[in-house]
N, C-alpha and C positions, 0 to 999 in steps of 0.2 A: 289488457296488453302492456307489457313493459317494453318501452321503446328504447333500444340501446344501439341506435344508428345515426347518431347526431352528426357524425363526419359525412354521412351521406346527404342529409338535410335535417336541419333542427326544426322541431315544431314552431309554429308562428307564435312570436311573442304577442301578448295582447296590445302592447304600446305600438307594434307594427300594424296590427289589425285596425286599430282606432285611426292611426295616421292615414291608412289606405282608404277608409271609408270616407274620411274628411276630404281626401284629395279627389275621390270618385264624385262627390257631391258638387265639387267646383265644375266639373266637366267642361273645362276649356284647355286651349292650346297654350302652353307657356311661351310661345313665341308670338302670340297675338298682343297687340298694344292696347286693347280695350280693357275695361275694368275686370271682367272674369279672367282674361289672359294674364293681367297683372296679379291677380290672386293666384293662379296657377305657377306664375313665375316665382312668386314669394315662397310657395311650397317646395319648389324644385330647389331653390337657393338655400332654403333651410336644410333641406336633406343634404345638399352639398357640404354645407357648414358642419353638420352633424358627423358625416362621414370623414371629413378632413380632421375634425377634432379627435376622432377615435384613433387616428394614426399620428397625432401631433403634426399635422400638415396645415397648410393654408387652403382655402376653398378654391382659389383660382388654379391650383394644380391638379384639381380632380377632374376627370373626364368620365362621364357616366356611359355605361354600356349596357349589354343585355345579360350580363353575367360574368363569371370568372373566366370562362372559356374564351369569350370575345376580348376581354381585357388582356389576356395573355397573347392571344392572336394579334391583336393591335399592337403590342409592344414589339413582338418579334417580327412580324412583317413590316411594321412602321420603321423599326430601325435599319432593317436589312435594306429596305427601299431607300431610305434617306442616305445610307452609306454606299448606295449603288452596288450592293454585293461585295464590297471591298471589306469584308468581315468574316470572322470565323465564329460560329455558335459553340461554346462550350457547355455541353448539356449534362447535367449530372444523371447517372443511370437510374435514379430512383424518381425521376420527374413524372408528373402526372401526364397522361396521353395528350392532354390539352397543350402542354408545353412541347413534349417530344415529337408529336406528329406535326405541329405548326412549324417547328424548327425543320423537320425533314421536308416539309413542302415549300419552305421559304425561299429555296434556290440558293442559299449561302451554303458554305462548307460547315460541316458538323463534326465536332469531336466529342467523345463521351468523357465525362469526369467520373472516375470510380468512387466508390463508397467503401468505408471500413466495415467490418462485420457487425459493428453496433448500429450501422445504418446512416452515419454521417458522411457527408463529402469528405473524401481525403484530401486534406490541405497540403499534405506533402506532394501528392501527385499534381495538384493544381499548381503549386509553387514551381515545381521542375518544369512543367509545360511553359509557364510564363517567363521563367528565367531565361530561356532560349529563344523567346518569341521573335520570329522574323516577320516584321509588319509588312515588308515589301512582298513577302510570299503569301502570308495569311491574313493580311489586313488587320483591322481592329478587333481584338479579342472581346467577345460578347458572352459574359456568362450568364446562364439560365439556371437558377438555383431557388428551389422552393424554401419557404420559411420553416414549414413543419410538413412532414410527410403524412398524406392522408390515410395511409394503411397502418403505419406503425406508431404514428405520432411523434416520431423522432425529430427534434428541433435541429435545425442545420446551423453550422457557424457561418451565417450570412455575412455578419459584419467583418469578420476576419477575412473571409474570401473576397468580398466586394473591395476591401482595402488593397489586397494583392492586385486585383485586376486593375483598379484605378491607378495604382503605382506603374502598371504596364501600359498605360494609356488606354484602357479599356472601359467597358459599360457593364452594368449588372442588371438584370431582369429578374424580379423576385415574384414567385407565385405565393402570396400570403393568404390565400382563401382560407386555408385551415387555422390560421392564427387569429384572425379578428375575433375578438370577444373571448378568447380562451387565454391568451397571454398578453402582456403589455406590448404595444406596438408604437415605435418612434422612427419615422423614416430617416431622420437626420442621424441617429445613433446607429441605424443599419448601414447607412452609406450607400445605398442602392439608388440606381437612376430611374427605375421603373418598378411599380409594385402594384400587383393585381389583387382585387378584392371581389367578394361575392356575397349577396345578401342572404341567401338562404342557408348558409352554414352558421350564420350567426343569429338565427331566429327571424330573419326577414323573409320576404316572399321569393319565390323562384323567378327567374327571368330579370333580375336587376343585378348590376355590378359596377365596378369602377376601376379605372386605371389612374393611379397617381403617377406623375412624371415630375423629375426635377427640372426646374426652371432652366431652360437652354438645353435640355437633353434632346438629342436628334430624334425626330419622329415624323414620318409622313403619313397622311391619312390612308386609310385602305377603303373607306366607304364614304361616297361623295353624294351630295344632294343639297340640301337647304342651308347648310353651314352650321348646324347646331353644334354645341359642344367645341366651340373655338375652331370649328371647321375640321376637327379631328375625328369626329364621329357623327356624321349627319343622320338625320332622322329624328321625327318627333319623339321626345323623350317619353318613357314609360313612367308618366307622372305618379300614378298610385303606387306602382312598383318601388319607385324611388323614394317616395315618401315613407313607405314601410321600411325600406333600407335605412334610411336616416334614423327612424325611430328605434330600429333594432340595434343599430350600431351604438347609439346612445345608451340604450338600455343594457347592452351586454357589457359595455365598459363599466357602468355603474355596478355591475354584477361580478366584476372579476374576482373580488376577495372571495365570493361564494363559489365561483368556478373552481379556485385554486383548492377548496376544501375537498373536491372530488379526488384529488391525487391520493389522499389518504385512504379513501374508500376503494379506489382502484387497487392500491398497493396491498391492501388487506385481502382483497378478492384474489389477486394474483398469488399471494402467500398461500392461500388456502388451495388454489388449484394446483399449485406445484407440489404441496405436500400430499394432497389426496388424489391428484390426477397425473402427476409426474409430467406436467406440461413444459414445454419451452416457450418462454416469453421473449419475443423479439424486441430488441432495442432497450431493454431494461438496464444496459450498462451506459446508456446515453440520457441526455435530459429529453424529456417527453411532454406532450400536451398532458395536462392533468386528467383529462377524460378518456384516455384512449388506452386500450390494451389489445395487443395482437398476439395471439398464443396458439400453440398447436400440440397435438399428440400424434406422433407419427403413424400412418396408416389409418387414421381415422378421417376419413375423406370429409372435406369442407362441406360439400353439398349435403351430405347425411346429417352433419351438425346443423347446419342452417335450417334444414326441414324439421329436424327433431325440436329445436328451439322455438321455431315458428309454430309448430303444432301445440307446444306447451305455453303459447302466448307471450313469447319473447323474440323481438325483432333484432337480429344481428345480421352481419354481412361478411363476405369473404372477398378479398381484394378490393378493387375500387368499384363502388356502386355506380360511379358516373360513366364507366368505360363500356358497360355491357350489361344486358339483363340476365346474363349467365354467370354461373359460378365458374371460375377458372383458376389455375395455378398463377400465383402472384409473381410478377417479374421483378417486384421490388425485393421480395425475400430471396429470390434466386440471386440478385445483384449483390445481397448482403452475404451470400456463401451458403445459403440453406439449400440442402439436397432436395431432389424433386418430391420424395416421399414426405418430407416435412412441410416444403412449401404447398403442396397440395392438401395439407390437413389444416392450414391456418385459418382461423376466423378472427374477425375484428368486433370487439365490443366498444362503443363510444357513447358516452353519456353527456348530459347537458343540464340546462337550466331548470328543467323540470323533474330531474331525477332525484330519487330519495336513497337513503342508506338501504332500504329494504330491496331496492331494485338491484343492487349489487349482490346482496345475499341471495335473492331469488335466481338471479342469472347463474351464479356458482352452483346452486342446488340443482338446477335443471341440467346444466351442462354435465355435471358429475353423474347424475342419474343417467343421462344418455350414454356416457362412457361406460358406466357399469353395465347398461343393457347390451351395449356391443359386445363387451367382453364375455358376458354370460352367453350370448348367442354363439361367440366363436368356439366357447368351450362345450357348447351342448352336443 
């Protein structure tokens, strides 16, 4: 089986597995003050340091969560609650449902920020909105903008957008789930106020994540209990999961140069698919994650492609694997201006730390064969 769905979940890194086993053997609560509890606390704080280091932050600004969705939800609801709903959420039209739906349920006013046909947030649109911002009417502007899109891999102009929002007296929440371990991350250079992360996208386990927040940024807890994580996210921490998260974050940063090499393999695969399959590659005119390719051949339905690839031993996806177990038309591609026939025909390949050059070649071979079979059937 060739696994080409790293943006859904990356295979567990051996470093993460080892760290998790070591944490499980401790078998104690990190809030306990006895010897085993102190060992557990040391594991937890080591993981916090590793995650913080991966984004050039300090450990004290990391709040551990159950995953990227909870981290995003904590940021959105925590900001809205702290500002007592006197704010407007500016949500890009390509956000993951974890951001879009939490914004919708937050109780705050929501405005959509448009994207260009290359899949990047339209900074002109954002600038025009902020230029005439009426704080008395709309409250504090809070931008919700992902670092890199999970479907297309398109990297967003987060630093530029956050600078605009800051100048208007606002805040920026960034979903960086897809960026960790794939591109360099530095929260200071991004200029955001909140940044959400997830372990399993970087080769850690599922069920572990984190929210980084700028010191002094407004945030009210949404989950109450024993006061863990600076009382911002109560509940006994998932020690083994977070140990794996820390180890995966550290390993993925060490592997960044290898990950960058995937871009050439991805580009070569796309060149072949365009030449032999006449595909449309989404976002190719913008900076993208080096591992991601989203392409379509109009009229060749995505579910048919996914099943054909699966039967041939290649795991790919269509749309966001996190949003549903079903294959459905991509709202992200529609926001980029793709017509329904093309959006319904798009599939995503995403490679990672265990991928080989042969994986890219084989993926192209199988997809082109599936297209040929479809065309043959149509003309029969």
